[in-house]
PDB file of N, CA, C and O in Angstrom:
ATOM      1  N   MET A   1    -132.193   6.522  89.264  1.00  0.00           N
ATOM      2  CA  MET A   1    -132.169   7.622  88.836  1.00  0.00           C
ATOM      3  C   MET A   1    -130.698   8.167  89.938  1.00  0.00           C
ATOM      4  O   MET A   1    -130.619   7.917  91.140  1.00  0.00           O
ATOM      5  N   LYS A   2    -129.970   8.713  89.359  1.00  0.00           N
ATOM      6  CA  LYS A   2    -128.905   9.261  90.334  1.00  0.00           C
ATOM      7  C   LYS A   2    -128.533  10.309  90.192  1.00  0.00           C
ATOM      8  O   LYS A   2    -128.284  10.872  89.126  1.00  0.00           O
ATOM      9  N   THR A   3    -128.386  10.976  91.948  1.00  0.00           N
ATOM     10  CA  THR A   3    -127.656  12.249  92.167  1.00  0.00           C
ATOM     11  C   THR A   3    -126.915  13.133  92.443  1.00  0.00           C
ATOM     12  O   THR A   3    -125.954  12.958  93.192  1.00  0.00           O
ATOM     13  N   ALA A   4    -127.278  14.553  91.760  1.00  0.00           N
ATOM     14  CA  ALA A   4    -126.000  14.873  92.174  1.00  0.00           C
ATOM     15  C   ALA A   4    -125.266  14.446  92.974  1.00  0.00           C
ATOM     16  O   ALA A   4    -124.121  14.812  92.710  1.00  0.00           O
ATOM     17  N   CYS A   5    -125.323  13.788  93.924  1.00  0.00           N
ATOM     18  CA  CYS A   5    -124.198  13.901  95.301  1.00  0.00           C
ATOM     19  C   CYS A   5    -123.707  12.534  94.828  1.00  0.00           C
ATOM     20  O   CYS A   5    -122.498  12.358  94.679  1.00  0.00           O
ATOM     21  N   ASN A   6    -124.810  11.307  94.520  1.00  0.00           N
ATOM     22  CA  ASN A   6    -123.885   9.843  94.013  1.00  0.00           C
ATOM     23  C   ASN A   6    -123.367   9.621  92.866  1.00  0.00           C
ATOM     24  O   ASN A   6    -122.651   8.667  92.562  1.00  0.00           O
ATOM     25  N   LEU A   7    -123.704  10.471  92.216  1.00  0.00           N
ATOM     26  CA  LEU A   7    -123.338  10.713  91.655  1.00  0.00           C
ATOM     27  C   LEU A   7    -120.957  11.359  91.030  1.00  0.00           C
ATOM     28  O   LEU A   7    -120.151  10.963  90.188  1.00  0.00           O
ATOM     29  N   CYS A   8    -120.963  12.611  92.316  1.00  0.00           N
ATOM     30  CA  CYS A   8    -119.958  13.124  92.620  1.00  0.00           C
ATOM     31  C   CYS A   8    -118.737  12.159  93.180  1.00  0.00           C
ATOM     32  O   CYS A   8    -117.507  12.129  93.132  1.00  0.00           O
ATOM     33  N   PHE A   9    -120.063  11.224  93.861  1.00  0.00           N
ATOM     34  CA  PHE A   9    -118.785   9.614  94.805  1.00  0.00           C
ATOM     35  C   PHE A   9    -118.493   8.399  93.835  1.00  0.00           C
ATOM     36  O   PHE A   9    -118.309   7.354  94.459  1.00  0.00           O
ATOM     37  N   PHE A  10    -118.417   8.295  92.614  1.00  0.00           N
ATOM     38  CA  PHE A  10    -118.328   7.610  91.527  1.00  0.00           C
ATOM     39  C   PHE A  10    -117.024   8.931  90.581  1.00  0.00           C
ATOM     40  O   PHE A  10    -116.105   8.278  90.086  1.00  0.00           O
ATOM     41  N   LEU A  11    -116.887  10.273  90.351  1.00  0.00           N
ATOM     42  CA  LEU A  11    -116.304  11.070  90.170  1.00  0.00           C
ATOM     43  C   LEU A  11    -114.955  11.411  90.910  1.00  0.00           C
ATOM     44  O   LEU A  11    -114.385  12.493  91.055  1.00  0.00           O
ATOM     45  N   SER A  12    -114.700  10.421  91.239  1.00  0.00           N
ATOM     46  CA  SER A  12    -113.464  10.943  92.200  1.00  0.00           C
ATOM     47  C   SER A  12    -112.706  10.249  92.124  1.00  0.00           C
ATOM     48  O   SER A  12    -112.664   9.292  91.352  1.00  0.00           O
ATOM     49  N   VAL A  13    -111.437  10.770  93.404  1.00  0.00           N
ATOM     50  CA  VAL A  13    -110.159   9.709  93.031  1.00  0.00           C
ATOM     51  C   VAL A  13    -109.759   9.935  95.016  1.00  0.00           C
ATOM     52  O   VAL A  13    -109.476  10.948  95.655  1.00  0.00           O
ATOM     53  N   TYR A  14    -109.882   8.822  95.342  1.00  0.00           N
ATOM     54  CA  TYR A  14    -109.190   8.930  96.925  1.00  0.00           C
ATOM     55  C   TYR A  14    -107.717   8.584  96.649  1.00  0.00           C
ATOM     56  O   TYR A  14    -107.177   8.204  95.610  1.00  0.00           O
ATOM     57  N   ALA A  15    -107.194   8.838  97.942  1.00  0.00           N
ATOM     58  CA  ALA A  15    -106.082   9.042  98.299  1.00  0.00           C
ATOM     59  C   ALA A  15    -105.919   9.461  99.770  1.00  0.00           C
ATOM     60  O   ALA A  15    -106.626  10.319 100.297  1.00  0.00           O
ATOM     61  N   GLU A  16    -104.677   8.617 100.557  1.00  0.00           N
ATOM     62  CA  GLU A  16    -104.554   8.477 101.515  1.00  0.00           C
ATOM     63  C   GLU A  16    -102.726   9.735 101.315  1.00  0.00           C
ATOM     64  O   GLU A  16    -101.836  10.032 100.517  1.00  0.00           O
ATOM     65  N   ILE A  17    -103.367  10.070 103.109  1.00  0.00           N
ATOM     66  CA  ILE A  17    -101.840  11.082 102.565  1.00  0.00           C
ATOM     67  C   ILE A  17    -101.343  10.665 103.771  1.00  0.00           C
ATOM     68  O   ILE A  17    -102.171  10.483 104.663  1.00  0.00           O
ATOM     69  N   LEU A  18    -100.110  10.459 104.024  1.00  0.00           N
ATOM     70  CA  LEU A  18     -99.247  10.655 105.134  1.00  0.00           C
ATOM     71  C   LEU A  18     -98.128  11.848 105.172  1.00  0.00           C
ATOM     72  O   LEU A  18     -97.279  11.673 104.299  1.00  0.00           O
ATOM     73  N   ASP A  19     -97.929  12.943 105.915  1.00  0.00           N
ATOM     74  CA  ASP A  19     -97.213  13.318 106.666  1.00  0.00           C
ATOM     75  C   ASP A  19     -95.831  12.658 106.495  1.00  0.00           C
ATOM     76  O   ASP A  19     -95.949  11.453 106.274  1.00  0.00           O
ATOM     77  N   ARG A  20     -94.114  13.240 106.545  1.00  0.00           N
ATOM     78  CA  ARG A  20     -93.216  12.719 106.127  1.00  0.00           C
ATOM     79  C   ARG A  20     -92.702  11.846 107.539  1.00  0.00           C
ATOM     80  O   ARG A  20     -92.004  10.832 107.557  1.00  0.00           O
ATOM     81  N   ASN A  21     -93.406  12.742 108.936  1.00  0.00           N
ATOM     82  CA  ASN A  21     -92.903  11.901 110.142  1.00  0.00           C
ATOM     83  C   ASN A  21     -93.947  10.594 110.264  1.00  0.00           C
ATOM     84  O   ASN A  21     -94.020  10.184 111.422  1.00  0.00           O
ATOM     85  N   GLN A  22     -94.443  10.151 109.681  1.00  0.00           N
ATOM     86  CA  GLN A  22     -95.662   9.583 109.310  1.00  0.00           C
ATOM     87  C   GLN A  22     -96.010   9.678 110.927  1.00  0.00           C
ATOM     88  O   GLN A  22     -95.661   8.761 111.671  1.00  0.00           O
ATOM     89  N   GLN A  23     -96.743  10.880 111.448  1.00  0.00           N
ATOM     90  CA  GLN A  23     -97.116  10.829 112.437  1.00  0.00           C
ATOM     91  C   GLN A  23     -99.077  11.442 112.702  1.00  0.00           C
ATOM     92  O   GLN A  23     -99.916  11.479 113.602  1.00  0.00           O
ATOM     93  N   HIS A  24     -98.977  11.704 111.673  1.00  0.00           N
ATOM     94  CA  HIS A  24    -100.691  11.988 110.674  1.00  0.00           C
ATOM     95  C   HIS A  24    -100.645  11.121 109.531  1.00  0.00           C
ATOM     96  O   HIS A  24     -99.708  10.867 108.775  1.00  0.00           O
ATOM     97  N   LEU A  25    -102.003  10.656 109.549  1.00  0.00           N
ATOM     98  CA  LEU A  25    -102.501  10.790 107.941  1.00  0.00           C
ATOM     99  C   LEU A  25    -104.178  10.988 107.690  1.00  0.00           C
ATOM    100  O   LEU A  25    -104.894  11.097 108.685  1.00  0.00           O
ATOM    101  N   ALA A  26    -104.524  11.014 106.904  1.00  0.00           N
ATOM    102  CA  ALA A  26    -105.919  11.459 106.301  1.00  0.00           C
ATOM    103  C   ALA A  26    -106.262  10.482 104.827  1.00  0.00           C
ATOM    104  O   ALA A  26    -105.469  10.284 103.907  1.00  0.00           O
ATOM    105  N   MET A  27    -106.945  10.232 104.881  1.00  0.00           N
ATOM    106  CA  MET A  27    -107.794  10.215 103.424  1.00  0.00           C
ATOM    107  C   MET A  27    -108.988  10.896 102.935  1.00  0.00           C
ATOM    108  O   MET A  27    -110.051  10.989 103.549  1.00  0.00           O
ATOM    109  N   VAL A  28    -108.683  11.435 101.600  1.00  0.00           N
ATOM    110  CA  VAL A  28    -109.549  12.210 100.778  1.00  0.00           C
ATOM    111  C   VAL A  28    -109.890  11.981  99.430  1.00  0.00           C
ATOM    112  O   VAL A  28    -109.187  11.884  98.425  1.00  0.00           O
ATOM    113  N   GLN A  29    -111.212  11.907  99.621  1.00  0.00           N
ATOM    114  CA  GLN A  29    -111.444  12.240  98.177  1.00  0.00           C
ATOM    115  C   GLN A  29    -111.367  13.333  97.207  1.00  0.00           C
ATOM    116  O   GLN A  29    -111.963  14.264  97.748  1.00  0.00           O
ATOM    117  N   ILE A  30    -110.912  13.748  95.955  1.00  0.00           N
ATOM    118  CA  ILE A  30    -110.897  13.981  95.668  1.00  0.00           C
ATOM    119  C   ILE A  30    -111.444  14.431  94.391  1.00  0.00           C
ATOM    120  O   ILE A  30    -110.706  13.767  93.662  1.00  0.00           O
ATOM    121  N   PRO A  31    -112.129  15.016  93.663  1.00  0.00           N
ATOM    122  CA  PRO A  31    -113.238  15.033  92.069  1.00  0.00           C
ATOM    123  C   PRO A  31    -112.116  14.888  91.038  1.00  0.00           C
ATOM    124  O   PRO A  31    -110.934  15.117  91.295  1.00  0.00           O
ATOM    125  N   VAL A  32    -112.428  14.622  90.245  1.00  0.00           N
ATOM    126  CA  VAL A  32    -111.547  14.211  88.838  1.00  0.00           C
ATOM    127  C   VAL A  32    -111.724  15.502  87.826  1.00  0.00           C
ATOM    128  O   VAL A  32    -111.018  15.619  86.824  1.00  0.00           O
ATOM    129  N   ALA A  33    -112.973  16.679  88.272  1.00  0.00           N
ATOM    130  CA  ALA A  33    -112.465  17.925  87.851  1.00  0.00           C
ATOM    131  C   ALA A  33    -111.032  18.788  88.461  1.00  0.00           C
ATOM    132  O   ALA A  33    -110.505  19.750  87.903  1.00  0.00           O
ATOM    133  N   PHE A  34    -110.763  18.396  89.249  1.00  0.00           N
ATOM    134  CA  PHE A  34    -109.404  18.773  89.984  1.00  0.00           C
ATOM    135  C   PHE A  34    -108.105  18.566  89.112  1.00  0.00           C
ATOM    136  O   PHE A  34    -106.941  18.906  89.322  1.00  0.00           O
ATOM    137  N   PHE A  35    -108.599  18.002  88.235  1.00  0.00           N
ATOM    138  CA  PHE A  35    -107.198  16.882  87.586  1.00  0.00           C
ATOM    139  C   PHE A  35    -107.586  17.494  85.906  1.00  0.00           C
ATOM    140  O   PHE A  35    -108.540  17.416  85.132  1.00  0.00           O
ATOM    141  N   VAL A  36    -105.872  18.278  85.921  1.00  0.00           N
ATOM    142  CA  VAL A  36    -107.031  19.067  83.666  1.00  0.00           C
ATOM    143  C   VAL A  36    -105.389  17.687  83.606  1.00  0.00           C
ATOM    144  O   VAL A  36    -104.559  16.999  84.201  1.00  0.00           O
ATOM    145  N   PRO A  37    -106.221  18.360  81.852  1.00  0.00           N
ATOM    146  CA  PRO A  37    -104.493  16.973  80.728  1.00  0.00           C
ATOM    147  C   PRO A  37    -103.397  18.554  81.058  1.00  0.00           C
ATOM    148  O   PRO A  37    -103.874  19.656  81.331  1.00  0.00           O
ATOM    149  N   ILE A  38    -101.894  18.246  80.934  1.00  0.00           N
ATOM    150  CA  ILE A  38    -101.032  19.639  80.910  1.00  0.00           C
ATOM    151  C   ILE A  38    -101.114  19.881  80.109  1.00  0.00           C
ATOM    152  O   ILE A  38    -100.014  20.386  79.886  1.00  0.00           O
ATOM    153  N   ASN A  39    -101.910  19.994  78.871  1.00  0.00           N
ATOM    154  CA  ASN A  39    -101.436  20.502  77.258  1.00  0.00           C
ATOM    155  C   ASN A  39    -103.297  21.345  77.741  1.00  0.00           C
ATOM    156  O   ASN A  39    -103.772  21.549  76.624  1.00  0.00           O
ATOM    157  N   LEU A  40    -103.995  21.666  78.433  1.00  0.00           N
ATOM    158  CA  LEU A  40    -104.916  21.989  78.782  1.00  0.00           C
ATOM    159  C   LEU A  40    -104.442  24.051  79.190  1.00  0.00           C
ATOM    160  O   LEU A  40    -103.857  24.358  80.228  1.00  0.00           O
ATOM    161  N   PRO A  41    -104.936  25.264  77.965  1.00  0.00           N
ATOM    162  CA  PRO A  41    -105.126  26.553  78.005  1.00  0.00           C
ATOM    163  C   PRO A  41    -105.225  26.385  79.687  1.00  0.00           C
ATOM    164  O   PRO A  41    -105.788  25.518  80.356  1.00  0.00           O
ATOM    165  N   ALA A  42    -104.250  27.874  80.192  1.00  0.00           N
ATOM    166  CA  ALA A  42    -104.741  28.373  81.423  1.00  0.00           C
ATOM    167  C   ALA A  42    -105.959  29.260  81.699  1.00  0.00           C
ATOM    168  O   ALA A  42    -106.476  29.641  82.749  1.00  0.00           O
ATOM    169  N   ASN A  43    -106.281  29.487  80.250  1.00  0.00           N
ATOM    170  CA  ASN A  43    -108.121  30.445  80.655  1.00  0.00           C
ATOM    171  C   ASN A  43    -108.923  28.706  80.959  1.00  0.00           C
ATOM    172  O   ASN A  43    -109.762  28.887  81.842  1.00  0.00           O
ATOM    173  N   GLN A  44    -108.921  27.862  80.719  1.00  0.00           N
ATOM    174  CA  GLN A  44    -110.026  26.867  80.775  1.00  0.00           C
ATOM    175  C   GLN A  44    -109.723  25.455  82.237  1.00  0.00           C
ATOM    176  O   GLN A  44    -110.126  24.360  82.630  1.00  0.00           O
ATOM    177  N   LEU A  45    -108.405  26.908  82.618  1.00  0.00           N
ATOM    178  CA  LEU A  45    -108.742  25.720  83.989  1.00  0.00           C
ATOM    179  C   LEU A  45    -109.709  26.158  85.372  1.00  0.00           C
ATOM    180  O   LEU A  45    -110.477  27.103  85.556  1.00  0.00           O
ATOM    181  N   LEU A  46    -109.394  25.301  86.016  1.00  0.00           N
ATOM    182  CA  LEU A  46    -110.813  24.672  87.216  1.00  0.00           C
ATOM    183  C   LEU A  46    -111.319  26.297  87.631  1.00  0.00           C
ATOM    184  O   LEU A  46    -110.362  27.036  87.399  1.00  0.00           O
ATOM    185  N   THR A  47    -112.355  26.991  88.098  1.00  0.00           N
ATOM    186  CA  THR A  47    -112.651  28.096  89.423  1.00  0.00           C
ATOM    187  C   THR A  47    -113.255  27.713  90.089  1.00  0.00           C
ATOM    188  O   THR A  47    -114.456  27.532  89.888  1.00  0.00           O
ATOM    189  N   ILE A  48    -112.635  27.435  91.171  1.00  0.00           N
ATOM    190  CA  ILE A  48    -113.100  27.670  92.327  1.00  0.00           C
ATOM    191  C   ILE A  48    -114.810  28.028  92.387  1.00  0.00           C
ATOM    192  O   ILE A  48    -115.453  27.666  91.402  1.00  0.00           O
ATOM    193  N   THR A  49    -115.316  28.499  93.145  1.00  0.00           N
ATOM    194  CA  THR A  49    -116.517  28.455  93.001  1.00  0.00           C
ATOM    195  C   THR A  49    -117.551  28.092  94.239  1.00  0.00           C
ATOM    196  O   THR A  49    -117.603  26.944  94.680  1.00  0.00           O
ATOM    197  N   GLU A  50    -118.661  29.542  94.952  1.00  0.00           N
ATOM    198  CA  GLU A  50    -119.699  28.461  95.635  1.00  0.00           C
ATOM    199  C   GLU A  50    -120.463  27.633  95.032  1.00  0.00           C
ATOM    200  O   GLU A  50    -121.086  27.995  94.034  1.00  0.00           O
ATOM    201  N   GLY A  51    -120.592  25.928  95.695  1.00  0.00           N
ATOM    202  CA  GLY A  51    -121.026  25.155  95.188  1.00  0.00           C
ATOM    203  C   GLY A  51    -120.238  24.272  94.208  1.00  0.00           C
ATOM    204  O   GLY A  51    -120.983  23.396  93.768  1.00  0.00           O
ATOM    205  N   SER A  52    -118.679  24.173  93.587  1.00  0.00           N
ATOM    206  CA  SER A  52    -117.980  23.782  93.420  1.00  0.00           C
ATOM    207  C   SER A  52    -117.708  22.298  94.871  1.00  0.00           C
ATOM    208  O   SER A  52    -117.754  22.364  96.099  1.00  0.00           O
ATOM    209  N   PRO A  53    -117.408  20.995  93.800  1.00  0.00           N
ATOM    210  CA  PRO A  53    -117.247  19.977  93.811  1.00  0.00           C
ATOM    211  C   PRO A  53    -115.863  20.113  95.074  1.00  0.00           C
ATOM    212  O   PRO A  53    -114.791  19.925  94.499  1.00  0.00           O
ATOM    213  N   MET A  54    -115.739  20.297  96.101  1.00  0.00           N
ATOM    214  CA  MET A  54    -114.180  19.914  96.915  1.00  0.00           C
ATOM    215  C   MET A  54    -113.751  18.717  97.583  1.00  0.00           C
ATOM    216  O   MET A  54    -114.397  17.688  97.777  1.00  0.00           O
ATOM    217  N   ILE A  55    -112.694  18.966  97.872  1.00  0.00           N
ATOM    218  CA  ILE A  55    -111.723  17.971  98.847  1.00  0.00           C
ATOM    219  C   ILE A  55    -112.353  18.038  99.773  1.00  0.00           C
ATOM    220  O   ILE A  55    -112.538  19.104 100.360  1.00  0.00           O
ATOM    221  N   GLU A  56    -112.801  17.020 100.110  1.00  0.00           N
ATOM    222  CA  GLU A  56    -113.623  15.973 101.268  1.00  0.00           C
ATOM    223  C   GLU A  56    -112.142  15.446 102.314  1.00  0.00           C
ATOM    224  O   GLU A  56    -111.008  15.601 101.860  1.00  0.00           O
ATOM    225  N   VAL A  57    -112.257  15.138 103.021  1.00  0.00           N
ATOM    226  CA  VAL A  57    -111.334  14.318 104.381  1.00  0.00           C
ATOM    227  C   VAL A  57    -112.470  13.747 104.724  1.00  0.00           C
ATOM    228  O   VAL A  57    -113.529  14.231 105.124  1.00  0.00           O
ATOM    229  N   LEU A  58    -112.037  12.351 104.466  1.00  0.00           N
ATOM    230  CA  LEU A  58    -112.896  11.185 104.564  1.00  0.00           C
ATOM    231  C   LEU A  58    -112.746  10.522 106.067  1.00  0.00           C
ATOM    232  O   LEU A  58    -113.618   9.842 106.610  1.00  0.00           O
ATOM    233  N   ALA A  59    -111.424  10.869 106.645  1.00  0.00           N
ATOM    234  CA  ALA A  59    -110.916  10.227 107.654  1.00  0.00           C
ATOM    235  C   ALA A  59    -109.952  10.927 108.375  1.00  0.00           C
ATOM    236  O   ALA A  59    -110.048  12.002 107.785  1.00  0.00           O
ATOM    237  N   GLU A  60    -109.020  11.122 109.291  1.00  0.00           N
ATOM    238  CA  GLU A  60    -107.939  10.939 110.100  1.00  0.00           C
ATOM    239  C   GLU A  60    -107.320  10.624 110.956  1.00  0.00           C
ATOM    240  O   GLU A  60    -107.862  10.611 112.062  1.00  0.00           O
ATOM    241  N   GLU A  61    -106.230  10.317 110.861  1.00  0.00           N
ATOM    242  CA  GLU A  61    -105.366   9.862 112.567  1.00  0.00           C
ATOM    243  C   GLU A  61    -104.381  10.653 112.268  1.00  0.00           C
ATOM    244  O   GLU A  61    -103.890  11.047 111.211  1.00  0.00           O
ATOM    245  N   SER A  62    -104.072  10.904 113.905  1.00  0.00           N
ATOM    246  CA  SER A  62    -102.397  11.093 114.039  1.00  0.00           C
ATOM    247  C   SER A  62    -101.902  10.809 115.069  1.00  0.00           C
ATOM    248  O   SER A  62    -102.823  10.531 115.836  1.00  0.00           O
ATOM    249  N   ASN A  63    -100.408  10.654 115.842  1.00  0.00           N
ATOM    250  CA  ASN A  63     -99.918   9.539 116.723  1.00  0.00           C
ATOM    251  C   ASN A  63     -99.163  10.554 117.293  1.00  0.00           C
ATOM    252  O   ASN A  63     -99.165  11.684 116.806  1.00  0.00           O
ATOM    253  N   ASP A  64     -98.327  10.176 118.567  1.00  0.00           N
ATOM    254  CA  ASP A  64     -97.023  10.897 118.724  1.00  0.00           C
ATOM    255  C   ASP A  64     -95.798   9.959 117.894  1.00  0.00           C
ATOM    256  O   ASP A  64     -94.768  10.497 117.488  1.00  0.00           O
ATOM    257  N   ILE A  65     -96.082   8.460 117.708  1.00  0.00           N
ATOM    258  CA  ILE A  65     -95.109   8.189 117.943  1.00  0.00           C
ATOM    259  C   ILE A  65     -95.412   7.861 116.392  1.00  0.00           C
ATOM    260  O   ILE A  65     -94.691   8.698 115.849  1.00  0.00           O
ATOM    261  N   TRP A  66     -95.923   7.286 115.550  1.00  0.00           N
ATOM    262  CA  TRP A  66     -96.107   7.131 114.133  1.00  0.00           C
ATOM    263  C   TRP A  66     -97.109   5.624 113.654  1.00  0.00           C
ATOM    264  O   TRP A  66     -97.309   4.589 114.291  1.00  0.00           O
ATOM    265  N   ILE A  67     -97.554   6.021 112.373  1.00  0.00           N
ATOM    266  CA  ILE A  67     -98.776   5.478 112.496  1.00  0.00           C
ATOM    267  C   ILE A  67     -98.658   4.310 111.182  1.00  0.00           C
ATOM    268  O   ILE A  67     -98.631   4.635 109.995  1.00  0.00           O
ATOM    269  N   ASN A  68     -98.605   3.106 111.620  1.00  0.00           N
ATOM    270  CA  ASN A  68     -98.549   1.871 110.374  1.00  0.00           C
ATOM    271  C   ASN A  68     -99.095   1.949 109.567  1.00  0.00           C
ATOM    272  O   ASN A  68    -100.157   2.547 109.739  1.00  0.00           O
ATOM    273  N   VAL A  69     -98.870   1.548 108.456  1.00  0.00           N
ATOM    274  CA  VAL A  69    -100.003   2.543 107.519  1.00  0.00           C
ATOM    275  C   VAL A  69    -100.625   0.393 106.937  1.00  0.00           C
ATOM    276  O   VAL A  69    -101.750   0.129 106.513  1.00  0.00           O
ATOM    277  N   SER A  70     -99.416  -0.730 107.150  1.00  0.00           N
ATOM    278  CA  SER A  70     -99.260  -1.193 106.612  1.00  0.00           C
ATOM    279  C   SER A  70    -100.442  -2.317 107.571  1.00  0.00           C
ATOM    280  O   SER A  70    -100.044  -3.478 107.664  1.00  0.00           O
ATOM    281  N   THR A  71    -101.733  -2.013 108.205  1.00  0.00           N
ATOM    282  CA  THR A  71    -102.768  -2.427 109.529  1.00  0.00           C
ATOM    283  C   THR A  71    -104.100  -1.904 109.030  1.00  0.00           C
ATOM    284  O   THR A  71    -105.268  -2.225 109.253  1.00  0.00           O
ATOM    285  N   LEU A  72    -103.264  -0.594 107.955  1.00  0.00           N
ATOM    286  CA  LEU A  72    -104.563  -0.244 107.710  1.00  0.00           C
ATOM    287  C   LEU A  72    -105.623  -0.657 106.637  1.00  0.00           C
ATOM    288  O   LEU A  72    -106.751  -0.164 106.662  1.00  0.00           O
TER     289      LEU A  72
END
């Protein structure tokens, strides 16, 4: 039996975000609830309330020169 936490793990999108200067990198977990069809009426969009799934930063890296993403 899956717990709610395990279910969130499977219903997520993972993204690697890098700033323009390639000096800060973050790996984030985004719940699929944050993605909505483009034709969804505005009154049906997700509202963030206490207990709602949140975007979670899984790992971060910073460097004064640059981050070589091909080696991660």
